C-alpha positions as CSV (number, residue, x, y, z in Angstrom):
1,X,7.8,-5.0,15.4
2,X,10.1,-2.7,13.4
3,X,11.4,-3.1,9.9
4,X,12.8,-1.1,7.0
5,X,9.8,0.1,5.0
6,X,11.5,-0.6,1.7
7,X,12.1,-4.2,2.6
8,X,8.4,-5.0,2.8
9,X,6.1,-5.9,-0.1
10,X,2.4,-5.5,0.3
11,X,0.1,-7.8,-1.7
12,X,-3.5,-6.8,-2.3
13,X,-6.0,-7.3,-5.0
14,X,-3.6,-9.6,-7.0
15,X,-1.0,-6.8,-7.1
16,X,2.3,-6.5,-5.3
17,X,3.2,-3.0,-4.0
18,X,6.8,-2.3,-3.3
19,X,7.7,-0.9,0.1
20,X,5.7,1.3,2.4
21,X,5.7,5.0,1.5
22,X,5.8,7.9,3.9
23,X,3.5,10.2,1.9
24,X,1.0,10.0,-1.0
25,X,3.3,12.3,-3.0
26,X,6.0,9.6,-3.2
27,X,3.8,7.8,-5.7
28,X,3.2,8.8,-9.3
29,X,-0.4,9.9,-10.3
30,X,-2.5,6.8,-10.7
31,X,0.1,4.6,-8.9
32,X,-1.1,2.2,-6.2
33,X,0.9,2.4,-3.0
34,X,0.9,1.5,0.7
35,X,1.6,3.9,3.5
36,X,1.0,4.4,7.2
37,X,-1.6,7.1,7.7
38,X,-1.8,9.7,10.4
39,X,-3.9,7.3,12.6
40,X,-1.1,4.7,12.4
41,X,-2.9,2.3,10.2
42,X,-1.6,0.7,7.0
43,X,-3.5,2.4,4.1
44,X,-3.8,1.1,0.5
45,X,-4.1,4.1,-1.8
46,X,-3.9,5.3,-5.4
47,X,-2.4,8.7,-5.8
48,X,-5.0,11.0,-7.2
49,X,-7.4,8.1,-7.5
50,X,-9.4,5.4,-5.8
51,X,-7.6,2.2,-4.7
52,X,-11.0,0.5,-4.4
53,X,-11.7,1.1,-8.1
54,X,-8.2,0.7,-9.4
55,X,-7.6,-2.6,-7.6
56,X,-11.2,-3.8,-7.4
57,X,-11.0,-3.9,-3.6
58,X,-13.8,-4.1,-1.0
59,X,-13.8,-3.8,2.8
60,X,-12.5,-7.1,4.3
61,X,-10.3,-8.1,1.3
62,X,-7.0,-9.6,2.5
63,X,-3.8,-7.7,2.6
64,X,-0.5,-9.6,2.9
65,X,2.7,-8.1,4.2
66,X,5.9,-9.9,3.2
67,X,9.3,-9.0,4.6
68,X,12.0,-9.2,1.9
69,X,15.5,-10.3,2.6
């Protein structure tokens, strides 16, 4: 499955994250973002912070990917 990373929305913890970033530095400090990590897995992160704390997330919480048209 391939897609344009900016045409995907990630929904997690009641928030919608726009696109999938290539690096943490593409986000602003404190901004929640999604990216594909070096192991090839989708990561939910907060630049210079904790996504678990900022989004009140726990292991096993659902993550939804939506392809935008």
